[in-house]
Every structure is written in C-alpha cells, then in structure tokens.
C-alpha positions in Angstrom: 7.1 -3.3 16.6 4.7 -3.1 19.8 8.1 -2.7 22.1 9.2 0.1 20.3 5.9 1.5 20.1 6.0 1.5 24.2 9.0 2.4 24.5 8.0 6.0 22.4 4.8 6.3 24.4 6.8 6.0 27.5 9.6 9.1 26.1 7.4 11.4 24.8 3.9 11.4 26.6 3.2 11.5 30.4 0.1 8.8 30.8 -1.5 7.5 33.8 0.7 4.4 33.6 3.6 2.8 32.0 2.6 1.8 28.3 4.4 -1.8 29.2 1.1 -2.0 31.2 -1.3 -0.9 28.6 -3.2 -3.9 26.9 -3.0 -3.0 22.8 -6.5 -1.5 22.6 -6.5 0.6 25.7 -7.8 4.1 25.0 -4.6 6.2 25.4 -6.5 9.5 25.6 -8.7 8.7 28.3 -5.3 7.7 29.7 -3.8 11.5 29.7 -2.6 11.9 25.8 -2.5 15.3 24.6 -2.6 16.2 21.5 0.5 17.6 22.0 2.1 14.3 23.1 0.5 12.7 20.4 2.3 15.0 17.5 5.9 14.0 19.4 4.8 10.7 19.1 4.1 10.4 15.6 7.6 12.3 14.6 9.3 9.8 17.2 8.1 7.1 15.3 8.3 8.3 12.0 11.9 8.7 12.9 12.5 5.6 14.1 10.8 3.5 11.7 12.2 6.3 8.7 7.9 6.3 7.3 6.2 9.6 6.6 2.4 9.0 7.4 -0.1 9.6 4.7 -1.7 12.6 5.6 -5.0 10.7 6.2 -3.8 8.9 8.8 -2.8 12.2 11.0 -5.8 12.3 13.1 -7.0 10.9 16.4 -8.2 8.0 16.0 -4.6 6.6 14.5 -3.5 7.6 18.4 -6.3 6.7 19.7 -3.9 3.2 21.1 -0.8 0.9 20.4 -2.8 -1.6 17.9 -4.5 1.5 16.1 -0.8 3.7 15.7 0.9 -0.2 14.9 -1.9 -0.5 12.1 -0.9 3.3 10.9 2.7 2.5 10.9 2.2 -0.6 8.6 0.4 1.6 6.2 3.1 4.1 6.0 5.8 1.1 5.7 3.7 -0.3 2.9 3.0 2.7 1.1 6.9 3.7 1.6 7.8 0.2 0.3 5.3 0.5 -2.8 7.0 3.8 -3.8 10.3 2.2 -3.7 9.0 -0.8 -5.1 7.8 1.4 -8.3 
C-alpha cells in the first residue's frame, strides 16, 4: 500500500522531495502539498483502491502524512467490506 501511495503522491503533487525519500510520518504540507494536490491525490487513491473515503475523512489531517493516508484508506476499505458483507 505504501508504494502505491508514494507513486500517486509523486504523480499528483510537486513536493520538495520524491515520495520515496519520505518517512511515513513526514508532514506533506511542510514539504509543499497544496489543497488542490491533496484532492488530486485522494481522488487518484480512491480510483486505485476502488474505495470511497467516508465524508468524515475528507479533511486536512487525512493528508498530513503517508501514515495518515494509509490509515484513511484502511478505514475506507473496512467500511467498503462491511457494506459488501451486509
């Protein structure tokens, strides 16, 4: 999952350093992430993982770091699985 997140970040944002060089907890906003790029990344990740992030996760904190993005995707995938099982 982290490799895909890093690839999408590199494709959709122009950060100060390549995503491959970032620690999972690095602050993406301090490295140049803009709100526009954050939306582009979230949309690309939703397509990539075939999930929709819950409305409550559509906030700045979700894109704060690679770790935060991964947590949000796990929540979205769990919610999607719960809906599919119902």
